[in-house]
C-alpha positions in Angstrom: -47.1 45.4 35.4 -49.7 43.6 38.3 -47.5 41.4 40.4 -49.0 38.0 39.0 -47.5 39.4 36.0 -43.7 39.7 37.4 -43.7 36.4 39.0 -44.8 35.0 35.5 -42.3 37.0 33.5 -39.6 35.6 35.9 -40.7 32.3 36.1 -40.4 31.8 32.0 -36.9 33.7 32.2 -36.0 29.9 33.5 -37.7 27.9 31.1 -36.5 26.9 27.7 -37.9 29.0 25.1 -39.7 27.8 21.9 -41.5 30.8 19.5 -45.5 30.9 20.3 -46.3 29.6 16.6 -44.7 26.8 17.0 -46.4 23.4 15.2 -45.9 20.3 16.4 -45.0 16.5 14.5 -41.7 14.8 12.3 -40.9 16.1 9.1 -37.4 15.8 9.4 -37.6 12.4 7.5 -39.3 14.5 4.6 -38.1 17.6 4.2 -35.3 17.3 1.5 -33.1 18.3 3.9 -29.9 16.9 6.0 -30.3 17.1 9.6 -27.2 19.3 10.2 -24.8 18.8 13.5 -22.4 21.4 14.2 -19.1 20.2 16.6 -16.6 22.9 17.8 -13.4 22.0 19.2 -13.3 24.9 21.5 -9.4 26.2 22.5 -7.9 25.6 19.2 -7.4 22.2 18.2 -3.9 21.4 16.7 -4.6 20.5 13.3 -1.2 19.5 12.8 -0.9 16.8 15.0 -4.6 15.5 14.4 -3.9 14.8 10.9 -0.2 15.5 10.7 1.8 15.9 7.1 4.1 13.2 8.8 6.3 12.5 5.0 6.8 16.6 4.8 10.3 16.9 6.6 9.4 20.2 8.0 6.8 18.8 10.6 10.0 17.2 12.3 12.0 19.9 11.9 9.4 22.2 13.4 8.0 19.5 16.0 11.4 17.4 17.3 9.5 16.1 20.6 6.1 16.3 19.8 5.4 15.1 16.0 3.3 11.8 15.7 5.8 9.4 14.8 5.9 7.9 11.3 3.6 5.1 10.1 4.6 1.7 11.4 6.5 3.1 14.9 5.2 3.2 18.0 2.4 5.5 18.3 2.8 6.2 14.9 0.5 7.7 12.7 -2.4 6.3 10.4 -1.4 6.9 6.9 -4.1 7.7 5.0 -2.7 8.6 1.3 1.0 8.8 1.5 1.5 12.3 2.7 -0.7 12.8 5.5 -2.0 10.4 8.4 -4.3 10.4 11.6 -3.3 10.8 14.8 -3.7 7.1 16.1 -6.0 7.9 18.6 -8.8 8.7 15.6 -8.7 4.9 14.7 -12.6 4.7 15.2 -12.6 7.2 12.3 -11.2 4.9 10.3 -13.7 3.1 8.9 -15.6 6.2 7.7 -12.8 7.2 6.1 -12.4 4.2 4.6 -16.4 3.7 3.3 -16.2 7.4 1.6 -18.2 9.0 4.9 -15.5 10.6 6.3 -13.3 14.0 4.5 -10.9 16.1 6.0 -10.1 20.2 4.9 -6.9 21.0 6.2 -5.4 24.7 6.6 -8.8 25.8 7.0 -9.9 28.1 9.6 -10.6 32.1 9.6 -8.8 34.6 7.4 -8.3 36.8 10.6 -4.8 36.4 12.1 -6.2 37.2 15.6 -4.9 34.3 18.2 -7.2 35.6 20.8 -9.9 32.5 21.9 -12.5 35.2 22.3 -12.2 36.7 19.3 -12.0 33.9 16.7 -14.6 31.9 18.8 -16.9 35.3 18.4 -16.4 35.9 14.6 -17.2 32.0 13.6 -20.3 31.9 16.2 -21.7 34.6 14.0 -20.1 33.6 10.5 -19.1 37.3 10.5 -15.2 38.5 10.9 -14.1 41.5 12.6 -16.5 44.0 15.2 -19.2 44.6 12.6 -23.0 45.3 13.0 -23.7 41.0 12.8 -24.5 40.1 16.3 -26.9 36.7 16.0 -25.3 33.9 14.9 -24.6 31.8 11.8 -26.8 29.3 12.5 -29.8 31.5 14.1 -29.7 33.4 10.6 -30.6 30.1 8.9 -33.2 28.4 11.1 -34.7 32.2 10.4 -34.7 31.0 6.3 -36.5 27.8 7.1 -40.4 27.9 5.9 -42.8 28.8 8.6 -44.5 25.8 8.4 -41.5 23.6 9.0 -40.1 25.2 11.8 -40.6 23.0 15.3 -39.8 23.2 18.7 -37.1 21.0 18.7 -35.9 22.3 14.7 -32.7 23.9 16.5 -31.0 22.7 19.8 -28.2 23.4 21.3 -26.9 20.4 23.5 -24.7 21.7 26.3 -24.7 23.6 29.5 -25.6 27.1 27.0 -26.7 28.2 24.2 -23.9 28.8 21.4 -23.6 32.0 20.3 -24.0 30.4 16.3 -27.9 29.7 17.4 -28.6 32.7 19.4 -31.0 35.2 18.1 -34.7 35.7 16.7 -35.5 32.4 15.8 -36.5 30.5 18.2 -33.5 27.4 19.2 -33.6 25.5 22.8 -30.4 24.2 24.6 -30.3 21.4 26.5 -28.1 19.9 29.0 -29.3 16.7 28.5 -32.6 15.0 27.1 -32.7 13.4 30.8 -32.7 17.0 32.4 -35.3 18.5 29.4 -38.1 18.5 32.0 -40.1 20.5 34.2 -38.8 19.6 37.9 -37.5 21.4 41.1 -35.3 20.3 43.7 -37.9 17.8 46.2 -41.0 18.3 43.9 -42.2 16.0 41.6 -43.1 16.4 37.8 -46.9 16.6 38.3 -47.5 18.9 40.7 -45.0 21.3 39.6 -46.4 20.9 36.2 -50.1 21.8 37.8 -48.3 24.7 39.0 -47.3 26.3 36.5 -50.6 25.2 34.2 -52.1 27.3 36.8 -50.0 30.2 36.7 -49.6 30.1 33.1 -53.4 29.2 32.2 -54.0 33.3 30.9 -54.5 34.1 27.0 -51.5 36.7 27.4 -48.3 36.6 25.4 -47.0 35.3 28.1 -48.7 32.2 28.4 -48.6 31.4 25.1 -45.2 31.0 25.2 -45.2 29.3 28.3 -47.8 27.0 27.0 -45.3 26.2 24.1 -42.7 25.3 26.7 -45.1 22.8 28.2 -45.8 21.0 25.3 -42.5 20.7 23.8 -41.6 18.9 27.3 -44.3 16.6 26.5 -43.6 16.1 23.0 -39.6 15.1 23.5 -41.3 12.2 26.6 -43.6 11.1 23.9 -41.2 10.8 21.0 -38.9 9.3 22.8 -40.9 7.0 24.4 -41.1 5.0 21.1 -37.5 5.3 20.4 -35.0 1.9 21.1 -32.1 2.2 23.3 -28.8 2.4 21.9 -26.3 -0.2 20.8 -23.7 2.5 20.3 -20.9 2.6 22.1 -20.8 6.1 23.3 -18.0 7.4 25.5 -19.3 7.9 28.9 -17.9 11.6 28.8 -20.1 14.7 28.7 -19.1 14.9 24.2 -20.1 11.0 24.2 -23.4 11.6 25.9 -24.1 14.8 24.3 -23.8 13.5 20.9 -26.0 10.9 22.0 -28.7 12.8 23.6 -28.4 14.5 19.1 -28.8 10.9 17.9 -32.1 10.4 19.7 -33.7 13.4 18.9 -32.8 12.1 15.3 -34.2 9.3 16.3 -37.0 10.6 17.3 -37.8 11.9 14.5 -39.7 15.0 15.8 -38.3 17.6 13.1 -34.6 18.5 14.2 -32.9 20.1 11.6 -29.6 21.6 13.6 -28.1 20.8 16.9 -25.0 21.9 18.4 -22.5 20.2 20.1 -19.2 21.5 21.5 -16.4 19.8 23.2 -13.2 21.9 24.8 -10.1 21.1 26.6 -7.7 22.1 22.5 -5.8 24.7 24.5 -2.5 22.5 24.8 0.4 25.4 25.8 1.9 22.8 27.5 2.7 18.9 27.3 0.5 18.2 24.6 1.3 14.2 23.9 -0.2 13.8 27.6 -3.3 15.4 26.5 -4.4 15.2 23.3 -4.5 11.4 22.4 -7.0 11.0 25.2 -9.2 13.8 23.8 -8.8 12.4 20.5 -9.8 9.4 21.6 -12.8 10.8 23.2 -13.3 13.1 20.0 -13.3 10.0 17.7 -15.3 7.6 19.3 -18.1 9.3 20.1 -18.1 10.5 16.4 -18.3 7.1 15.2 -20.4 5.5 17.7 -22.9 8.2 16.7 -22.7 7.0 13.1 -22.8 3.4 14.1 -26.3 4.8 16.0 -28.0 6.1 13.1 -26.7 3.6 10.5 -29.0 4.2 7.6 -30.2 7.5 8.7 -26.4 8.9 8.6 -28.1 9.5 4.4 -30.0 12.3 6.0 -27.0 13.7 8.7 -23.9 15.8 7.9 -21.8 16.0 10.6 -19.1 19.0 10.5 -16.1 20.1 13.0 -14.3 23.2 12.9 -12.4 25.1 15.8 -11.4 28.9 16.2 -7.8 28.7 15.5 -5.1 25.8 14.8 -1.7 25.8 16.7 1.6 27.4 15.8 3.8 25.0 13.3 7.0 25.5 15.9 6.5 23.3 19.4 7.5 25.6 22.3 9.8 25.1 25.4 7.1 23.3 27.4 6.6 20.6 24.8 3.3 22.3 23.8 1.7 24.7 21.0 1.1 27.9 21.3 -1.9 30.0 19.2 -1.6 29.5 15.9 -3.7 30.3 12.7 -5.3 27.6 10.3 -6.5 23.6 12.0 -8.2 20.9 10.7 -12.2 20.6 9.5 -13.9 17.2 9.2 -17.6 16.8 7.2 -19.1 13.4 8.1 -22.2 11.6 6.6 -23.4 9.1 3.6 -23.4 12.6 1.4 -19.6 13.3 1.8 -17.1 13.0 -0.8 -14.8 11.5 1.5 -11.8 9.3 2.2 -9.8 12.1 1.0 -8.2 15.2 1.6 -10.0 18.8 0.4 -8.1 22.0 0.6 -5.2 23.2 -0.7 -1.7 22.5 1.5 0.6 25.4 1.8 2.8 23.7 3.2 5.7 24.4 6.4 8.3 25.9 4.5 9.3 29.6 6.9 8.1 31.2 3.5 4.4 29.6 3.6 3.8 30.3 7.0 1.9 33.1 8.4 3.5 34.4 11.5 5.1 31.5 12.3 1.9 29.8 11.3 0.1 27.5 9.2 -1.5 29.7 6.2 -5.6 29.4 6.1 -6.1 28.6 2.4 -9.9 27.5 3.0 -12.2 29.9 4.9 -14.4 28.4 7.2 -17.3 29.8 5.7 -16.4 27.7 2.3 -16.9 24.6 4.0 -20.4 26.0 6.0 -21.6 27.5 2.8 -20.9 24.2 1.4 -22.3 22.0 3.5 -25.4 24.5 3.2 -26.5 24.4 -0.3 -25.7 20.6 -1.2 -27.1 19.2 2.0 -29.4 21.6 3.3 -30.5 23.3 0.3 -29.7 26.7 1.0 -30.2 29.5 -2.0 -28.8 32.8 -0.6 -25.8 31.9 1.3 -24.8 35.5 0.8 -27.2 36.2 3.3 -25.9 33.9 6.4 -22.6 35.0 5.7 -23.1 38.8 4.7 -18.9 39.9 4.6 -17.9 37.0 2.9 -17.2 37.0 -1.2 -16.6 33.2 -1.4 -16.0 30.7 -2.8 -19.2 28.8 -1.6 -17.4 25.3 -2.4 -15.1 22.9 -1.2 -16.2 20.4 -3.2 -16.9 18.5 -0.5 -20.2 16.7 -1.0 -21.1 14.4 -3.5 -24.2 15.1 -5.8 -27.8 14.1 -4.3 
C-alpha cells in the first residue's frame, strides 16, 4: 500500500459507510413493508411501575413506598382495563391507546436469567441467547434479506451516538447523530472546499474510491430530499431522544427508502429514589413517541414502532426506594397496523410461587414480538434465519391483518 492509499483508507474510516452497489431513489412508500422503528430502553426499565398491575394486592405489598397510587389518587395510575394502569407520565400516549394504535406486551423479555446489562443487551441486540456463534445484529440480518434492488443508502439507519449492535454486520447501515450533523464538514472548514478536497482524494476507480463516492452521494441525497420536506409542527421534546425521533420522522417523510431505524433512550437503571427519576424519563419517552405519531399522521399507516429493554426490575423495592435488576418488563407496539388498546401476553402474577428468583417471570419471549412484527408488517417469511436458536412461538397477536 502506497502513502496515498494509506491516507485514503484512514480518511474513509472517518466517514459513514454505505455499500458500493446501492441505488438511489424512493421506495419506502411502495415496498409493501412498514418502516420499522426499534426503540431500546437501555438500563432495564421497570415494567411494573410503567404499566402497573394496580388491582393486584401483591403489587403494593412488594412496593409499599414506590408503587404507583391507585386511579383517582394524586399521582395515580391511568386505569386502562380495570387491572393494569399507565404510569401518569404516560398520559401523552393515551390518545394512541384509545385509538387502538398502541398495544402493550406485559411480562415480556429475554428467557435468559442473566441480570447483567452487558450480557442481556448483547443477547437482545444479536437476537440470540448466550455466547454462541452469532456475532451480527438481528436487524442487520433482516436488512441482508431485503431484495438487492430495494437496498439504498438510507435503508437502515441508527440515530444516536453510535451504531447499535443490532444494526452491525455485513449489510450496509448508516449511523447518524443528527440530520444536521450528517455532512462532510470539519472545524473551520466550509462544506464545498472540504468536499472538493475529498473529491480529489477519492477520484479514482478503486474500491475505496467507490465507497467514498457513495458517502458523498448519500450526503447529497439527504440534503436534497430534506429540502422538500416541510418543517414539523409536532411538539417534539428538546431532549436527545425527542430530537432523534424527530430525525427519524423527517427521514420517513423525506421518502428516501428508509426501512429500519433504531433509537436508544438510556437512564432506566433506578437502584435508588425511583419515584424521583422515573416520572421525568417516562414523560420524555411518552411525549416523544406521541409527537412522532402526530408528526407522521397518515404516514403511521406504514410505520411500526416497537420498544424493548434488556430486563425489568425486581418485584420488591429495595431499601433505597429503588429497584434492582430483575427479569420481565413491558414492550410497546405503536402504529396503525397494531391490534392495540389491549394488554397482550400471559400475566403470571406476583405471588412468590410465580416469581423467578424474586422477579416477574417472562411469559413472552422478546423474539416472539420481533418475529410478529417482521412477519406481519415487514413481510419476512423466514424468521428462523434471523433468530437461529429460537423455537417460537412467532406470533403475539399484536397486529391486524393487512
